[in-house]
C-alpha positions as YAML, in Angstrom:
chain: A
units: angstrom
residues:
- id: 1
  name: MET
  ca: [-0.07, -0.10, 0.10]
- id: 2
  name: LEU
  ca: [1.24, 3.20, -0.54]
- id: 3
  name: THR
  ca: [1.54, 5.93, 2.06]
- id: 4
  name: GLY
  ca: [3.49, 8.88, 2.89]
- id: 5
  name: SER
  ca: [6.39, 10.54, 0.60]
- id: 6
  name: GLY
  ca: [8.07, 8.97, -1.69]
- id: 7
  name: LEU
  ca: [11.05, 9.62, -4.28]
- id: 8
  name: GLY
  ca: [10.91, 8.81, -8.26]
- id: 9
  name: TYR
  ca: [13.22, 5.57, -8.77]
- id: 10
  name: ARG
  ca: [15.93, 7.08, -10.78]
- id: 11
  name: ARG
  ca: [19.06, 4.82, -12.32]
- id: 12
  name: ALA
  ca: [21.35, 7.35, -11.01]
- id: 13
  name: LEU
  ca: [19.64, 7.31, -7.63]
- id: 14
  name: ALA
  ca: [19.60, 3.22, -7.17]
- id: 15
  name: THR
  ca: [22.65, 2.56, -4.85]
- id: 16
  name: ASP
  ca: [21.27, 5.65, -2.30]
- id: 17
  name: LEU
  ca: [17.85, 4.45, -2.07]
- id: 18
  name: LEU
  ca: [19.38, 0.61, -1.61]
- id: 19
  name: SER
  ca: [21.61, 1.99, 1.43]
- id: 20
  name: GLN
  ca: [18.76, 4.63, 3.28]
- id: 21
  name: PRO
  ca: [18.19, 3.85, 7.22]
- id: 22
  name: HIS
  ca: [14.89, 2.30, 8.16]
- id: 23
  name: ASP
  ca: [13.87, 5.90, 9.51]
- id: 24
  name: THR
  ca: [14.19, 7.58, 5.70]
- id: 25
  name: PRO
  ca: [11.33, 9.84, 4.88]
- id: 26
  name: ILE
  ca: [10.89, 7.85, 1.34]
- id: 27
  name: HIS
  ca: [8.28, 5.58, 1.77]
- id: 28
  name: PHE
  ca: [7.78, 4.35, -1.48]
- id: 29
  name: ILE
  ca: [9.23, 4.86, -5.33]
- id: 30
  name: GLU
  ca: [7.57, 5.09, -8.79]
- id: 31
  name: ALA
  ca: [8.55, 4.03, -11.52]
- id: 32
  name: ALA
  ca: [8.10, 4.37, -15.70]
- id: 33
  name: PRO
  ca: [6.88, 0.61, -16.59]
- id: 34
  name: GLU
  ca: [7.84, 1.42, -20.08]
- id: 35
  name: ASN
  ca: [11.52, 1.98, -19.02]
- id: 36
  name: TRP
  ca: [11.85, -1.35, -16.96]
- id: 37
  name: LEU
  ca: [9.80, -4.16, -19.10]
- id: 38
  name: LYS
  ca: [12.59, -5.34, -21.21]
- id: 39
  name: MET
  ca: [15.38, -4.23, -18.90]
- id: 40
  name: GLY
  ca: [18.09, -6.98, -17.40]
- id: 41
  name: GLY
  ca: [21.68, -7.08, -15.98]
- id: 42
  name: ILE
  ca: [22.55, -5.45, -13.01]
- id: 43
  name: LEU
  ca: [20.06, -2.51, -13.68]
- id: 44
  name: ARG
  ca: [17.12, -5.05, -13.31]
- id: 45
  name: HIS
  ca: [18.68, -6.28, -10.20]
- id: 46
  name: GLN
  ca: [19.13, -3.36, -8.33]
- id: 47
  name: PHE
  ca: [15.50, -2.18, -9.54]
- id: 48
  name: ASP
  ca: [14.05, -5.78, -7.87]
- id: 49
  name: GLN
  ca: [15.71, -4.52, -4.75]
- id: 50
  name: ALA
  ca: [14.69, -1.41, -4.36]
- id: 51
  name: ALA
  ca: [11.05, -2.66, -5.19]
- id: 52
  name: GLU
  ca: [11.58, -5.32, -2.58]
- id: 53
  name: ARG
  ca: [12.24, -2.73, -0.06]
- id: 54
  name: TYR
  ca: [9.54, 0.25, -1.23]
- id: 55
  name: PRO
  ca: [5.78, -0.35, -2.18]
- id: 56
  name: LEU
  ca: [6.09, 0.41, -5.97]
- id: 57
  name: ALA
  ca: [3.75, 2.67, -7.92]
- id: 58
  name: LEU
  ca: [3.48, 2.61, -11.57]
- id: 59
  name: HIS
  ca: [3.47, 5.87, -13.77]
- id: 60
  name: GLY
  ca: [2.87, 5.46, -17.24]
- id: 61
  name: LEU
  ca: [3.94, 7.31, -20.72]
- id: 62
  name: SER
  ca: [2.61, 6.11, -23.71]
- id: 63
  name: LEU
  ca: [-0.72, 4.75, -23.64]
- id: 64
  name: SER
  ca: [-2.02, 7.87, -25.43]
- id: 65
  name: LEU
  ca: [-5.33, 7.88, -23.54]
- id: 66
  name: GLY
  ca: [-6.20, 11.18, -25.52]
- id: 67
  name: GLY
  ca: [-4.92, 9.81, -29.28]
- id: 68
  name: PHE
  ca: [-6.71, 7.67, -31.10]
- id: 69
  name: ALA
  ca: [-4.86, 5.05, -32.52]
- id: 70
  name: PRO
  ca: [-5.96, 1.55, -31.33]
- id: 71
  name: LEU
  ca: [-4.52, 1.41, -27.29]
- id: 72
  name: ASP
  ca: [-1.79, -0.89, -27.10]
- id: 73
  name: PHE
  ca: [-3.26, -4.38, -25.36]
- id: 74
  name: GLU
  ca: [0.74, -6.18, -25.52]
- id: 75
  name: LEU
  ca: [2.09, -3.08, -23.37]
- id: 76
  name: LEU
  ca: [-1.14, -2.98, -21.32]
- id: 77
  name: LYS
  ca: [-0.40, -6.86, -21.15]
- id: 78
  name: GLN
  ca: [3.34, -6.43, -19.85]
- id: 79
  name: ILE
  ca: [2.01, -3.44, -17.41]
- id: 80
  name: LYS
  ca: [-0.74, -5.81, -16.15]
- id: 81
  name: GLN
  ca: [1.86, -8.53, -15.69]
- id: 82
  name: MET
  ca: [4.67, -6.24, -13.89]
- id: 83
  name: MET
  ca: [1.81, -5.08, -11.77]
- id: 84
  name: GLN
  ca: [1.39, -8.64, -10.58]
- id: 85
  name: GLN
  ca: [5.22, -9.18, -10.42]
- id: 86
  name: TYR
  ca: [5.51, -6.11, -8.16]
- id: 87
  name: HIS
  ca: [2.32, -6.20, -5.75]
- id: 88
  name: THR
  ca: [1.27, -2.91, -6.70]
- id: 89
  name: SER
  ca: [-2.40, -2.29, -7.61]
- id: 90
  name: PHE
  ca: [-1.59, 1.12, -8.38]
- id: 91
  name: PHE
  ca: [-1.51, 2.64, -12.07]
- id: 92
  name: SER
  ca: [-1.55, 5.95, -13.35]
- id: 93
  name: GLU
  ca: [-1.27, 7.85, -16.80]
- id: 94
  name: HIS
  ca: [-1.81, 11.38, -18.16]
- id: 95
  name: ILE
  ca: [-4.55, 13.08, -19.89]
- id: 96
  name: SER
  ca: [-2.39, 13.52, -22.98]
- id: 97
  name: PHE
  ca: [-1.62, 11.68, -26.46]
- id: 98
  name: SER
  ca: [1.54, 10.55, -27.38]
- id: 99
  name: GLN
  ca: [1.41, 8.32, -30.47]
- id: 100
  name: ASP
  ca: [-0.40, 8.41, -34.01]
- id: 101
  name: ASN
  ca: [1.11, 5.47, -36.04]
- id: 102
  name: ALA
  ca: [4.13, 6.41, -34.25]
- id: 103
  name: HIS
  ca: [5.30, 7.10, -30.48]
- id: 104
  name: LEU
  ca: [5.71, 10.81, -30.75]
- id: 105
  name: TYR
  ca: [8.11, 11.18, -27.82]
- id: 106
  name: ASP
  ca: [5.62, 13.70, -25.93]
- id: 107
  name: LEU
  ca: [2.90, 13.97, -23.89]
- id: 108
  name: LEU
  ca: [0.91, 16.52, -25.85]
- id: 109
  name: PRO
  ca: [-2.12, 18.66, -25.12]
- id: 110
  name: VAL
  ca: [-5.70, 17.69, -26.07]
- id: 111
  name: PRO
  ca: [-8.58, 19.79, -26.41]
- id: 112
  name: PHE
  ca: [-11.16, 20.61, -23.48]
- id: 113
  name: THR
  ca: [-14.10, 19.92, -25.21]
- id: 114
  name: GLU
  ca: [-17.04, 17.13, -24.43]
- id: 115
  name: ASP
  ca: [-15.98, 15.23, -27.18]
- id: 116
  name: MET
  ca: [-12.54, 14.16, -26.21]
- id: 117
  name: VAL
  ca: [-14.10, 13.79, -22.84]
- id: 118
  name: HIS
  ca: [-16.36, 11.11, -23.66]
- id: 119
  name: HIS
  ca: [-13.01, 9.79, -25.60]
- id: 120
  name: ILE
  ca: [-11.05, 9.47, -23.09]
- id: 121
  name: ALA
  ca: [-13.32, 8.37, -20.72]
- id: 122
  name: LYS
  ca: [-13.86, 5.27, -22.38]
- id: 123
  name: ARG
  ca: [-10.37, 4.45, -23.17]
- id: 124
  name: ILE
  ca: [-9.50, 4.67, -19.58]
- id: 125
  name: CYS
  ca: [-12.63, 2.49, -19.04]
- id: 126
  name: GLN
  ca: [-11.03, -0.20, -21.69]
- id: 127
  name: VAL
  ca: [-7.79, 0.08, -19.50]
- id: 128
  name: GLN
  ca: [-9.56, -0.36, -15.99]
- id: 129
  name: ASP
  ca: [-11.58, -3.65, -17.51]
- id: 130
  name: PHE
  ca: [-8.62, -5.06, -18.72]
- id: 131
  name: LEU
  ca: [-6.32, -4.15, -16.03]
- id: 132
  name: GLY
  ca: [-9.00, -5.18, -13.57]
- id: 133
  name: GLU
  ca: [-8.02, -2.39, -11.34]
- id: 134
  name: LYS
  ca: [-9.16, 1.56, -10.95]
- id: 135
  name: ILE
  ca: [-6.50, 3.80, -12.33]
- id: 136
  name: ALA
  ca: [-5.57, 7.58, -11.99]
- id: 137
  name: VAL
  ca: [-5.04, 10.22, -14.49]
- id: 138
  name: GLU
  ca: [-2.76, 13.44, -14.32]
- id: 139
  name: ASN
  ca: [-3.19, 16.69, -15.33]
- id: 140
  name: THR
  ca: [-0.28, 17.67, -17.44]
- id: 141
  name: SER
  ca: [1.39, 20.81, -18.34]
- id: 142
  name: TYR
  ca: [0.70, 21.97, -21.78]
- id: 143
  name: TYR
  ca: [1.95, 25.08, -24.00]
- id: 144
  name: PHE
  ca: [-0.83, 25.97, -26.02]
- id: 145
  name: HIS
  ca: [-4.11, 26.26, -25.21]
- id: 146
  name: SER
  ca: [-6.80, 25.11, -27.98]
- id: 147
  name: PRO
  ca: [-9.52, 27.48, -29.14]
- id: 148
  name: LEU
  ca: [-11.38, 24.87, -29.56]
- id: 149
  name: ALA
  ca: [-11.87, 24.59, -25.80]
- id: 150
  name: GLU
  ca: [-15.40, 24.06, -24.28]
- id: 151
  name: MET
  ca: [-14.35, 24.24, -20.69]
- id: 152
  name: ASN
  ca: [-11.92, 24.85, -18.36]
- id: 153
  name: GLU
  ca: [-8.85, 22.16, -17.12]
- id: 154
  name: VAL
  ca: [-10.24, 21.20, -13.95]
- id: 155
  name: GLN
  ca: [-13.86, 21.04, -15.44]
- id: 156
  name: PHE
  ca: [-12.06, 18.73, -17.96]
- id: 157
  name: LEU
  ca: [-10.44, 16.83, -15.62]
- id: 158
  name: ASN
  ca: [-13.47, 15.92, -13.22]
- id: 159
  name: ALA
  ca: [-15.74, 15.45, -16.22]
- id: 160
  name: ILE
  ca: [-13.21, 12.60, -17.70]
- id: 161
  name: THR
  ca: [-12.44, 10.69, -14.14]
- id: 162
  name: GLN
  ca: [-16.78, 11.20, -13.48]
- id: 163
  name: GLU
  ca: [-17.67, 9.86, -16.48]
- id: 164
  name: ALA
  ca: [-14.59, 6.57, -16.27]
- id: 165
  name: ASP
  ca: [-15.27, 6.28, -12.70]
- id: 166
  name: CYS
  ca: [-11.63, 6.49, -12.09]
- id: 167
  name: TYR
  ca: [-8.74, 8.65, -10.05]
- id: 168
  name: ILE
  ca: [-6.75, 11.66, -10.09]
- id: 169
  name: HIS
  ca: [-3.40, 11.52, -9.97]
- id: 170
  name: LEU
  ca: [-2.54, 15.57, -9.28]
- id: 171
  name: ASP
  ca: [0.38, 16.70, -10.25]
- id: 172
  name: VAL
  ca: [0.75, 20.49, -8.04]
- id: 173
  name: ASN
  ca: [3.30, 21.67, -10.18]
- id: 174
  name: ASN
  ca: [1.94, 21.71, -13.43]
- id: 175
  name: ILE
  ca: [-1.02, 23.23, -12.09]
- id: 176
  name: TYR
  ca: [1.22, 25.89, -11.17]
- id: 177
  name: VAL
  ca: [2.68, 26.01, -14.52]
- id: 178
  name: ASN
  ca: [-0.01, 26.01, -16.56]
- id: 179
  name: ALA
  ca: [-1.71, 28.90, -14.14]
- id: 180
  name: ILE
  ca: [1.21, 30.91, -14.93]
- id: 181
  name: ASN
  ca: [1.70, 30.67, -18.38]
- id: 182
  name: HIS
  ca: [-2.46, 30.95, -19.81]
- id: 183
  name: GLN
  ca: [-3.80, 32.59, -17.04]
- id: 184
  name: LEU
  ca: [-6.84, 31.38, -17.68]
- id: 185
  name: LEU
  ca: [-7.25, 29.36, -14.27]
- id: 186
  name: PRO
  ca: [-5.48, 30.13, -10.71]
- id: 187
  name: ALA
  ca: [-4.09, 27.47, -9.47]
- id: 188
  name: LYS
  ca: [-6.11, 28.09, -5.83]
- id: 189
  name: GLN
  ca: [-9.12, 28.00, -8.30]
- id: 190
  name: PHE
  ca: [-8.09, 24.70, -9.55]
- id: 191
  name: ILE
  ca: [-7.23, 22.97, -6.41]
- id: 192
  name: ASP
  ca: [-10.65, 24.44, -4.76]
- id: 193
  name: ASN
  ca: [-12.67, 22.83, -7.86]
- id: 194
  name: VAL
  ca: [-10.98, 19.59, -7.87]
- id: 195
  name: ASP
  ca: [-13.02, 16.64, -7.25]
- id: 196
  name: LYS
  ca: [-11.36, 16.09, -4.19]
- id: 197
  name: ASN
  ca: [-12.59, 12.46, -3.01]
- id: 198
  name: ARG
  ca: [-11.18, 10.97, -6.54]
- id: 199
  name: VAL
  ca: [-7.72, 12.78, -5.81]
- id: 200
  name: LYS
  ca: [-5.70, 9.55, -4.83]
- id: 201
  name: TYR
  ca: [-1.81, 10.54, -5.79]
- id: 202
  name: ILE
  ca: [0.16, 13.45, -5.71]
- id: 203
  name: HIS
  ca: [3.17, 14.80, -7.73]
- id: 204
  name: ILE
  ca: [5.30, 17.86, -6.88]
- id: 205
  name: ALA
  ca: [8.44, 18.57, -9.16]
- id: 206
  name: GLY
  ca: [10.68, 21.38, -9.88]
- id: 207
  name: HIS
  ca: [10.57, 23.61, -12.81]
- id: 208
  name: ASN
  ca: [12.29, 26.28, -15.47]
- id: 209
  name: ALA
  ca: [11.58, 29.63, -14.31]
- id: 210
  name: ASP
  ca: [14.48, 31.51, -16.23]
- id: 211
  name: ASN
  ca: [11.45, 33.03, -18.22]
- id: 212
  name: PRO
  ca: [8.98, 34.03, -15.26]
- id: 213
  name: GLN
  ca: [6.36, 34.73, -18.25]
- id: 214
  name: ILE
  ca: [7.07, 30.64, -19.76]
- id: 215
  name: LEU
  ca: [7.43, 28.48, -17.32]
- id: 216
  name: ILE
  ca: [8.67, 25.16, -18.41]
- id: 217
  name: ASP
  ca: [7.89, 21.67, -16.26]
- id: 218
  name: THR
  ca: [11.29, 20.20, -16.47]
- id: 219
  name: HIS
  ca: [11.46, 17.86, -13.19]
- id: 220
  name: GLY
  ca: [15.47, 18.89, -13.10]
- id: 221
  name: GLU
  ca: [14.90, 21.66, -10.75]
- id: 222
  name: THR
  ca: [14.13, 22.54, -6.81]
- id: 223
  name: VAL
  ca: [10.60, 22.55, -6.09]
- id: 224
  name: HIS
  ca: [9.82, 26.57, -6.29]
- id: 225
  name: GLU
  ca: [8.51, 27.90, -2.68]
- id: 226
  name: ASN
  ca: [5.02, 28.64, -4.74]
- id: 227
  name: VAL
  ca: [4.92, 25.07, -5.47]
- id: 228
  name: TRP
  ca: [5.14, 24.20, -2.02]
- id: 229
  name: ASP
  ca: [2.54, 26.57, -1.04]
- id: 230
  name: LEU
  ca: [-0.14, 25.26, -3.57]
- id: 231
  name: LEU
  ca: [0.80, 21.48, -2.14]
- id: 232
  name: ASP
  ca: [0.03, 22.91, 1.34]
- id: 233
  name: TYR
  ca: [-3.14, 24.57, 0.34]
- id: 234
  name: ALA
  ca: [-4.15, 21.38, -1.48]
- id: 235
  name: TYR
  ca: [-3.53, 19.46, 1.58]
- id: 236
  name: ALA
  ca: [-5.45, 21.73, 3.58]
- id: 237
  name: GLN
  ca: [-8.32, 21.08, 1.04]
- id: 238
  name: LEU
  ca: [-8.53, 17.28, 0.53]
- id: 239
  name: PRO
  ca: [-10.37, 14.67, 2.70]
- id: 240
  name: GLN
  ca: [-7.28, 12.71, 3.23]
- id: 241
  name: ILE
  ca: [-3.87, 12.93, 2.38]
- id: 242
  name: PRO
  ca: [-3.04, 11.12, -0.45]
- id: 243
  name: PRO
  ca: [0.93, 9.29, -1.15]
- id: 244
  name: THR
  ca: [3.08, 12.31, -2.51]
- id: 245
  name: LEU
  ca: [6.19, 11.31, -5.09]
- id: 246
  name: LEU
  ca: [8.48, 14.37, -5.59]
- id: 247
  name: GLU
  ca: [9.72, 13.53, -9.03]
- id: 248
  name: ARG
  ca: [13.46, 14.42, -9.98]
- id: 249
  name: ASP
  ca: [14.58, 13.44, -13.78]
- id: 250
  name: PHE
  ca: [17.87, 14.71, -14.06]
- id: 251
  name: HIS
  ca: [20.31, 17.48, -12.92]
- id: 252
  name: PHE
  ca: [20.72, 15.51, -9.79]
- id: 253
  name: PRO
  ca: [21.56, 17.34, -6.21]
- id: 254
  name: THR
  ca: [23.49, 15.84, -3.75]
- id: 255
  name: PHE
  ca: [20.87, 12.62, -1.97]
- id: 256
  name: ASP
  ca: [20.92, 14.62, 1.14]
- id: 257
  name: GLU
  ca: [19.32, 17.85, -0.86]
- id: 258
  name: LEU
  ca: [16.73, 15.02, -2.25]
- id: 259
  name: LEU
  ca: [16.04, 13.60, 1.28]
- id: 260
  name: ASN
  ca: [15.37, 17.47, 2.26]
- id: 261
  name: GLU
  ca: [12.53, 17.35, -0.22]
- id: 262
  name: VAL
  ca: [10.66, 14.29, 0.53]
- id: 263
  name: GLN
  ca: [11.31, 15.43, 4.00]
- id: 264
  name: HIS
  ca: [8.94, 18.56, 3.49]
- id: 265
  name: ILE
  ca: [6.37, 16.80, 1.81]
- id: 266
  name: GLU
  ca: [6.60, 14.61, 4.67]
- id: 267
  name: ASN
  ca: [6.54, 17.47, 7.08]
- id: 268
  name: LEU
  ca: [3.34, 19.23, 5.47]
- id: 269
  name: GLN
  ca: [1.66, 15.80, 5.37]
- id: 270
  name: LYS
  ca: [2.03, 15.66, 9.85]
- id: 271
  name: LYS
  ca: [1.34, 19.29, 9.68]
- id: 272
  name: TYR
  ca: [-2.47, 18.25, 8.83]
- id: 273
  name: LYS
  ca: [-3.03, 14.96, 10.72]
- id: 274
  name: LYS
  ca: [-5.11, 13.40, 8.34]
- id: 275
  name: GLU
  ca: [-4.94, 9.83, 7.44]
- id: 276
  name: ILE
  ca: [-1.69, 9.18, 5.25]
...
């Protein structure tokens, strides 16, 4: 079972993760199944050791829930096998599209329309039926707002998850980045209006703010103070405190610095004394 604060599993962090004392603030790890399905050798051995020590969350990158190419059931079969192998019932994916007859190697946005709600919800239901588990879907950062939009981002997220009867994977950094970049939906208003009973998992990460008018979601920076404040605000609104993961994909600082950020998550969770 996933609880508390976690850290994304990366090869560069394997040794440090495996050498943590028992009182570490890292209570779980997360991995993208696509990166590990065919991995072998010493890297897979380290991954297996980490997954034996820490509960594992799986976060997909390429199901393309917002796309129109047929769902990749061979990939889903492998994900299901991985979930069974590592005894995890948690899988999440992005509300985006990432392939159109070929992988695009990016998470591209979809228009916030009623038709897309029905399309994505139908595909989520197919995934859930195949896996035999409810999944969670993540709000993504995006850099182009479609003029076809019929609703705002949080209305779109709520409509999809209600129709598909799935969970919400809330990315707090993405909420903040989109709020600054598009000036359409204030970040706290997103939190106020999200279907809080469906929020079962949270991501927090850093972004590049070299240009304060266009923030870039990089996962390669320390978490900005405004994003920490937004996480605090979200915890105050939620009926329960979901497991929350620090995403860091590159430009790694010292492991102690990463631990400090994970500890910050745990401290905020304890602040509200709700179920963790």
